[in-house]
C-alpha positions in Angstrom: 80.6 132.4 149.1 80.5 129.1 147.1 80.7 129.7 143.3 77.4 128.0 142.7 75.4 130.3 144.9 72.8 132.3 143.1 73.1 136.1 142.9 70.5 137.4 145.4 68.3 140.5 145.2 68.2 142.4 148.5 64.7 143.7 148.0 62.5 145.7 145.8 63.7 149.2 145.3 64.1 151.7 142.5 64.9 149.9 139.3 64.2 146.5 140.7 61.9 145.6 137.9 64.7 146.0 135.4 67.1 143.9 137.5 64.5 141.2 138.1 64.9 140.0 134.5 68.4 138.8 135.4 67.6 137.4 138.9 68.1 133.8 137.7 71.6 134.5 136.5 74.0 132.6 138.8 77.7 133.0 139.7 78.3 129.7 138.0 76.8 131.2 134.8 79.0 134.3 135.2 82.2 132.3 135.6 81.3 130.1 132.6 80.8 133.0 130.4 83.9 134.7 131.7 86.0 131.6 131.3 84.6 131.1 127.8 85.6 134.6 126.8 89.1 134.2 128.2 89.6 130.8 126.4 88.3 132.3 123.1 90.7 135.3 123.3 93.6 133.1 124.2 92.9 130.9 121.1 92.8 134.0 118.9 96.1 135.2 120.3 97.7 131.8 119.7 96.4 131.9 116.1 98.1 135.3 115.6 101.3 134.0 117.0 101.3 131.0 114.7 100.7 133.2 111.6 104.1 134.7 112.1 106.0 131.4 112.4 108.0 130.3 109.4 107.0 126.7 109.8 103.3 127.6 109.6 104.0 129.4 106.3 105.7 126.2 105.1 102.6 124.2 106.2 100.3 126.6 104.4 102.2 126.4 101.1 102.5 122.6 101.2 98.9 122.0 102.2 97.5 124.5 99.7 99.5 122.8 96.9 98.4 119.3 98.0 94.8 119.9 99.1 93.6 122.9 97.2 95.0 122.2 93.8 94.0 119.6 91.2 96.0 117.1 93.1 93.8 117.4 96.2 91.6 114.4 97.1 91.4 111.8 94.4 88.5 109.4 94.0 88.6 105.9 92.6 87.7 107.4 89.2 90.7 109.8 89.5 88.4 112.8 90.0 89.8 115.7 92.1 87.5 116.7 95.0 88.1 119.4 97.6 87.9 118.7 101.3 84.4 119.5 102.7 84.5 118.4 106.3 86.9 118.2 109.2 86.9 116.0 112.3 89.2 116.5 115.3 89.6 114.2 118.2 91.8 114.4 121.3 92.7 118.1 121.6 92.8 118.0 125.4 92.1 120.8 127.8 93.1 123.9 125.8 91.8 126.2 128.5 94.6 125.1 130.8 97.1 123.4 128.5 99.2 125.7 126.3 100.2 122.9 123.9 96.5 122.0 123.3 95.7 125.7 122.8 98.3 126.0 120.0 97.0 122.8 118.5 93.5 124.2 118.4 94.8 127.5 117.0 96.5 125.5 114.2 93.2 123.7 113.5 91.5 127.0 113.0 94.3 128.2 110.6 93.9 124.9 108.6 90.1 125.5 108.3 90.8 129.0 107.1 93.5 127.9 104.6 91.6 124.9 103.2 88.4 126.8 103.0 86.4 124.5 105.3 83.6 126.3 107.1 83.9 126.2 110.9 80.4 124.7 111.1 81.6 121.8 109.0 84.2 120.9 111.6 83.4 118.5 114.4 85.5 118.1 117.6 85.4 115.8 120.5 87.4 115.0 123.6 85.9 113.4 126.7 88.0 115.8 128.9 86.5 119.0 127.5 85.1 121.3 130.2 81.8 123.2 129.9 83.8 126.4 129.3 85.9 124.8 126.6 82.8 123.5 124.8 81.3 127.0 125.0 84.5 128.5 123.6 84.5 126.0 120.6 80.8 126.8 119.9 81.7 130.5 120.1 84.2 129.9 117.4 81.5 128.2 115.2 82.8 124.7 115.6 80.4 121.8 116.3 81.1 119.9 119.5 80.2 116.2 119.4 78.4 114.8 122.4 79.2 111.1 121.8 82.6 109.4 122.1 83.0 107.8 118.7 86.4 106.2 119.5 87.5 107.3 116.1 84.9 105.1 114.4 83.4 107.7 112.1 82.3 106.6 108.6 83.2 109.0 105.9 80.9 109.9 102.9 82.5 113.2 101.8 86.2 114.1 101.5 87.2 114.8 105.2 90.2 116.1 107.0 91.0 114.3 110.3 93.1 116.4 112.6 94.5 114.0 115.2 97.4 115.6 117.1 99.3 113.1 119.4 96.3 110.7 119.4 96.4 107.1 120.5 97.2 104.3 118.0 93.8 102.7 118.5 92.0 105.9 117.4 93.8 105.8 114.0 93.3 102.1 113.8 89.5 102.5 114.5 89.2 105.2 111.9 90.8 103.0 109.2 88.7 100.0 110.2 85.5 102.0 109.9 86.4 103.1 106.4 88.2 100.0 105.2 87.3 100.0 101.5 89.4 101.1 98.5 86.6 103.5 97.6 86.4 105.3 101.0 90.0 105.6 102.2 91.0 108.0 99.4 88.4 110.4 100.9 90.3 110.6 104.1 93.2 113.1 104.7 95.0 112.9 108.1 97.1 115.5 109.8 98.5 113.9 112.9 101.1 111.4 114.1 103.5 110.0 111.6 102.5 106.4 110.8 106.1 105.5 110.2 107.0 107.0 113.6 104.3 104.9 115.3 105.7 101.8 113.6 109.3 102.6 114.6 108.3 102.9 118.3 106.6 99.5 118.5 107.6 95.8 118.2 106.6 94.8 114.7 104.7 91.6 115.9 102.7 93.6 118.4 102.0 96.3 115.8 100.7 93.8 113.3 98.7 91.9 116.0 97.0 94.8 117.8 96.8 97.5 115.0 96.4 95.5 111.9 94.6 98.2 109.8 97.4 100.7 110.6 100.1 98.2 110.0 98.6 97.2 106.6 97.9 100.7 105.3 101.3 101.9 106.2 102.6 100.1 103.1 100.5 102.1 100.7 99.7 105.4 102.3 101.5 108.6 101.2 103.1 110.4 104.1 104.7 113.8 104.0 106.5 115.1 107.1 105.4 118.6 108.3 108.2 120.9 109.6 108.2 122.4 113.1 110.2 125.1 114.8 112.3 124.4 117.9 109.9 126.6 120.0 106.9 124.4 119.1 108.6 121.1 119.1 106.6 119.6 121.9 103.4 120.8 120.2 103.8 119.7 116.6 106.6 117.1 116.6 106.3 114.0 114.5 103.4 115.5 112.6 102.7 114.3 109.0 100.2 114.8 106.2 98.8 111.3 105.3 96.8 110.4 102.2 95.6 107.2 100.6 96.0 107.4 96.8 93.6 105.0 95.0 96.4 103.6 92.8 98.3 102.5 95.9 95.3 100.9 97.5 94.8 98.8 94.4 98.0 96.9 95.2 96.2 95.1 97.9 94.7 91.7 97.3 90.9 91.6 97.4 91.1 89.3 100.5 92.6 92.0 102.5 89.5 94.2 102.1 87.1 91.4 103.2 89.0 90.5 106.4 87.9 93.5 108.4 86.7 92.5 111.8 86.3 95.2 114.4 89.4 95.7 116.5 89.1 94.6 120.1 92.5 95.3 121.6 92.4 92.3 124.0 96.2 92.3 124.4 96.7 96.0 124.9 97.4 97.1 128.5 97.6 100.8 127.7 95.2 101.7 124.9 96.0 105.4 124.9 92.3 106.3 124.3 89.3 106.7 126.5 86.8 104.1 125.4 83.1 104.9 125.3 81.8 102.4 127.9 84.6 103.3 130.3 83.9 107.0 130.0 80.1 106.6 130.4 
């Protein structure tokens, strides 16, 4: 039978009234619930695995020191503010991809360590399945319904968890928050900006990803360690912050020249754009 066929009741017999309340439940519904439960359990198992890894303990100590102490997120007035929100883009299909599953497990460990409530974490990937969205909601995380392309304006100190995401997504995020008052409220755990720069021709980097190429001169980047076992999952990962005193080195003209990126010369943009996805 096709998986979208409804469960059928053969006829009214003893106990039929009790079963009738569930007669609209379909096989599709059953499989979605079942897949959601399987996905959720796999994520919990991955979290438990990571807890025992030495590199996670190093992450935990470093991030606790940087983001939970008085040296956490500094405002323009040099006031320390704790992270209140988290945004994650580009996880991929964690239901079928082991690397994506561990990356999600790491996100949950970060929320736990940095004391960010799960319902203050927003995630999005246009490739998420219905089952994966349900699993995320089961874990308390908010699933966004719109492809923001990374263009999310920040009001409160926010962690952006962007594992192996496209350069345009980072560039869009920086553009949307391109002021010396807002950038210090952003903390990124994701691709090393220095690594991105090293893998590109400098002229193309400056032409196509100008916000990324400009901020790389003043951001504070700390490499996060990784074990050999999880090298494909967490390689080239860094903690990136934007100290106000560094941003003040920029000329005022750099802040005013902030046209929205168009990527006209980019053949492979590495992100799914909103209009193309729709």
